[in-house]
C-alpha positions in Angstrom: -53.7 -1.1 35.5 -52.5 -3.9 33.2 -53.8 -2.0 30.2 -51.8 1.1 31.3 -48.6 -1.0 31.6 -49.1 -2.5 28.2 -49.7 0.9 26.6 -46.5 2.3 28.3 -44.4 -0.6 27.0 -45.8 -0.1 23.5 -45.0 3.6 23.7 -41.4 3.0 24.9 -40.9 0.5 22.0 -42.0 3.1 19.6 -39.8 5.8 21.0 -36.7 3.7 21.5 -36.5 0.9 18.8 -33.8 -1.7 18.7 -30.4 -0.6 17.4 -30.6 0.3 13.7 -28.6 2.1 11.1 -30.8 4.5 9.2 -28.1 5.0 6.5 -25.4 2.5 5.8 -21.8 3.5 5.5 -19.5 2.2 2.8 -16.6 0.2 4.2 -13.2 1.6 3.5 -11.0 -0.4 1.1 -8.1 -2.1 2.8 -5.7 -0.1 0.6 -7.2 3.2 1.7 -5.0 5.6 3.6 -7.1 6.5 6.6 -6.2 8.7 9.6 -8.4 8.0 12.5 -9.1 10.0 15.7 -11.6 9.7 18.6 -13.8 12.2 16.8 -13.8 10.6 13.3 -11.4 10.1 10.4 -9.9 11.4 7.2 -9.9 9.0 4.3 -7.3 10.4 2.0 -7.8 7.7 -0.6 -11.5 8.1 -1.0 -11.2 11.9 -0.4 -13.5 12.7 2.5 -13.5 13.7 6.2 -16.0 12.0 8.5 -17.0 12.9 12.1 -19.0 11.2 14.7 -21.4 12.9 17.2 -23.0 11.1 20.2 -25.9 12.2 22.4 -27.9 10.4 25.1 -31.5 10.8 26.2 -31.6 11.5 29.9 -33.3 8.7 31.8 -36.0 11.0 33.1 -37.0 12.0 29.5 -37.1 8.5 28.1 -40.9 8.5 27.8 -41.2 11.9 26.2 -42.2 11.8 22.5 -39.7 14.6 21.8 -36.8 12.8 23.5 -35.4 11.0 20.4 -35.6 14.0 18.0 -33.8 16.1 20.6 -31.1 13.5 21.1 -30.7 13.2 17.3 -30.3 17.0 17.1 -27.7 17.1 19.8 -25.8 14.3 18.2 -25.8 16.1 14.8 -24.6 19.3 16.5 -21.8 17.3 18.2 -20.8 15.7 14.9 -20.7 19.1 13.1 -18.5 20.5 15.8 -16.1 17.5 15.5 -16.2 17.7 11.7 -15.0 21.3 11.9 -12.2 20.4 14.2 -11.1 17.5 12.0 -11.3 19.8 8.9 -9.2 22.5 10.6 -6.4 20.0 11.3 -6.1 19.0 7.6 -2.8 20.0 5.9 -3.3 22.2 2.9 0.4 21.9 2.0 3.7 21.4 3.8 3.5 24.7 5.7 -0.2 25.4 6.0 -3.2 23.8 7.7 -6.9 24.8 7.3 -6.8 26.2 10.8 -3.9 28.5 10.0 -5.8 29.8 7.0 -9.0 30.4 8.9 -7.1 32.2 11.6 -5.5 34.7 9.3 -8.4 35.2 6.8 -11.9 36.0 8.1 -13.4 35.2 4.7 -11.9 31.8 4.6 -13.1 31.2 8.2 -16.7 32.1 7.3 -16.6 29.9 4.2 -15.2 26.9 6.0 -17.7 27.2 8.8 -20.5 27.6 6.2 -19.3 24.5 4.4 -20.1 22.4 7.5 -23.8 22.9 6.8 -23.4 21.0 3.5 -22.0 17.9 5.2 -24.0 14.8 4.4 -25.4 12.5 7.1 -24.1 9.0 6.2 -25.3 7.2 9.3 -27.7 7.5 12.2 -27.6 4.8 14.8 -30.2 4.4 17.6 -29.3 2.3 20.6 -31.7 0.7 23.0 -30.2 2.6 25.9 -31.2 5.9 24.3 -27.8 6.8 22.8 -27.9 8.3 19.4 -24.9 8.3 17.1 -24.6 10.5 13.9 -21.9 10.4 11.2 -21.4 13.4 9.0 -19.2 13.4 5.9 -17.6 16.2 3.8 -15.6 15.8 0.6 -11.9 16.9 0.8 -12.0 18.2 -2.7 -14.4 20.5 -4.5 -15.6 23.4 -2.4 -13.2 22.8 0.5 -10.1 22.5 -1.7 -11.1 25.7 -3.5 -11.8 27.6 -0.3 -8.4 26.8 1.3 -6.3 27.6 -1.8 -6.3 31.3 -2.0 -3.5 33.2 -3.7 -1.7 33.6 -0.4 -0.8 29.9 -0.3 1.2 30.4 -3.5 3.4 33.0 -1.8 4.3 30.7 1.0 5.7 28.0 -1.4 9.5 28.4 -1.5 12.3 26.4 -2.9 12.4 23.2 -0.7 15.4 22.1 1.3 16.0 18.4 1.3 16.2 16.5 4.5 17.6 13.1 5.2 20.1 13.7 2.4 22.4 11.1 3.8 19.8 8.5 3.0 19.1 9.6 -0.6 21.7 7.3 -2.2 20.5 4.3 -0.3 16.8 5.1 -1.0 17.5 5.6 -4.7 19.1 2.2 -4.9 16.1 0.4 -3.5 14.1 -1.5 -6.1 10.4 -1.0 -6.4 8.7 -4.1 -7.8 6.3 -2.9 -10.5 4.3 -6.0 -11.1 3.2 -7.6 -14.4 1.0 -4.7 -15.5 3.4 -1.8 -14.8 4.7 0.5 -17.4 7.5 -0.6 -19.8 9.9 1.8 -21.5 8.4 1.3 -25.0 4.8 2.0 -23.9 2.7 5.1 -23.0 2.4 5.7 -19.3 -1.2 5.8 -17.9 -0.2 7.4 -14.6 2.4 7.9 -12.0 2.8 6.1 -8.6 5.3 7.5 -6.1 6.6 5.2 -3.4 6.9 7.3 -0.3 7.2 4.6 2.3 9.6 5.2 5.1 10.0 8.9 4.5 7.6 10.3 7.1 5.4 11.8 4.3 2.2 13.5 5.5 -0.7 13.7 3.1 -2.1 17.1 2.1 -4.6 18.7 -0.2 -1.7 20.2 -2.2 1.4 17.9 -2.1 4.3 18.9 -4.2 6.8 17.0 -6.2 10.3 18.4 -6.7 13.5 17.2 -8.3 16.9 17.3 -6.5 17.6 20.9 -7.5 14.3 22.1 -6.1 12.4 22.5 -9.4 8.7 21.8 -9.0 7.7 18.9 -11.2 4.1 18.7 -10.0 2.0 20.4 -7.4 0.5 23.9 -7.0 0.9 24.6 -10.7 -1.7 21.8 -11.3 -4.4 24.1 -9.8 -5.5 24.9 -13.4 -6.5 21.3 -13.9 -10.2 20.6 -13.5 -9.4 17.2 -11.9 -7.6 19.1 -9.1 -11.0 20.4 -7.9 -12.9 17.2 -8.5 -10.6 14.7 -6.7 -7.3 16.4 -5.8 -4.0 16.4 -7.6 -2.9 13.2 -6.0 -4.5 10.0 -4.7 -3.2 8.1 -1.7 -2.9 4.4 -1.1 -1.3 1.7 1.0 -0.8 -0.7 -1.8 2.7 -0.9 -3.4 1.7 -2.2 -6.8 -0.6 -0.4 -9.1 -2.5 -2.9 -11.3 -5.5 -2.8 -13.6 -7.7 -2.6 -10.6 -6.4 0.9 -9.8 -8.6 3.3 -11.7 -6.6 6.4 -10.9 -3.1 5.4 -12.1 -4.4 3.2 -14.9 -3.2 -0.1 -16.2 0.4 0.9 -17.1 1.7 3.3 -14.5 5.3 4.6 -14.2 6.5 3.6 -10.6 9.3 5.6 -9.0 10.8 5.8 -5.5 10.9 9.1 -3.8 14.3 10.1 -2.3 12.9 12.1 0.7 10.7 14.9 1.8 11.4 18.6 2.0 12.6 20.1 5.3 9.3 21.6 6.3 6.0 19.9 6.9 6.7 16.6 5.1 4.0 17.0 2.5 6.4 17.6 -0.4 8.4 14.8 -2.1 11.8 14.9 -3.8 12.6 12.5 -6.7 15.9 12.0 -8.5 16.7 14.3 -11.5 16.7 11.2 -13.7 13.2 10.2 -12.6 12.0 13.8 -12.9 13.3 13.8 -16.5 11.4 10.6 -17.2 8.2 11.9 -15.7 8.3 15.2 -17.7 9.2 13.4 -21.0 6.3 11.0 -20.6 3.9 13.8 -19.5 4.7 15.6 -22.8 3.4 12.5 -24.6 0.7 11.1 -22.3 -0.5 14.0 -20.2 -1.1 11.9 -17.1 -0.2 14.7 -14.8 -2.7 17.0 -16.5 -5.3 14.5 -15.6 -4.1 14.1 -12.0 -3.4 10.4 -12.5 -0.9 10.4 -9.6 -0.9 8.1 -6.6 1.4 8.4 -3.5 2.0 5.2 -1.6 2.6 5.2 2.2 2.8 2.5 4.9 
C-alpha cells in the first residue's frame, strides 16, 4: 500500500510540476505605449499584439497522463481566439478597423484568420493547481499590415476636418522642451517626433499627418516605403524627449507639437502650416520620412 502511494505521488509530481515559465517574455519598456485588456494587450511601441489563453485540468482528470497536454491545447485555442478578437479591434486608420475590413471583404477575413496560425508562443505557464496559461504574439507589421491595407482603404481617406479648432492657437503656443540632443536649425534632422499629448489621439497602423489646409504631409502615401511593412510608418512612445537612446527618431530629431486630430476617428494629426513646411523642407534634404523615422508621443 505504501509503495502504491509513493508511486502515485511521484506520478502526480511528473504530470503537474511546480509553476514554471517554459518561454520567458520580454518586459515592456516603461516608455512603450501599451493598450491592455483582460484578453491581452497591444504594444504599439514594440509593434505586436499579444493574447492570453487559460485552461484548467478537471480535478477528476488530474492523474491522467493526457491531462496536461489537453489543457495546454485548450489554453492555446483560447489564446488564439482572444488574439483574433484583439487583432480585429485594431485601428487600421481613422475610419477603419481590422474587423470592418474582414466584415466587408471575405478574402481579407480568410487571410486574417489564417495569420493567427503564425502567432508565436512566447510563454507557457503551468501552475500547481492544474491551470495552464499560454501567451501568443503576432507582429502588427509585416503580413498583417499588408493584409489590412487593400486599395479600398485609400478610397476612404478624405480631406480631414479639424476638430477642437478653438484650442489650436493655445496648443500651438505651448513649448515642447527638446532636450540637449534635439535638432537645431543648422543641422540635418535624423527624425521627427510629434507631441500628441492631450489631443485624444488613437494609435493606428496607418496614422496620417496633415497641415491646417488638409494637405497630407505623411501617411498612406508612405506605403511605398519598405520600412512601412517592416515596422510601420510611425513609432509610438510615452516619453516626451527623444535622445540618443531612441533608435527610431535618431540623435537629432525635429520635435513639433500637433494642433489637434481630424474630426473622425482620432488617428490623424494636424500640424501648423509652418511646421509642415519645415518638415517637408528637411525631408527633401534628410529623407527621414522615407525611412519612417517618425515617433508620435502620447500620455
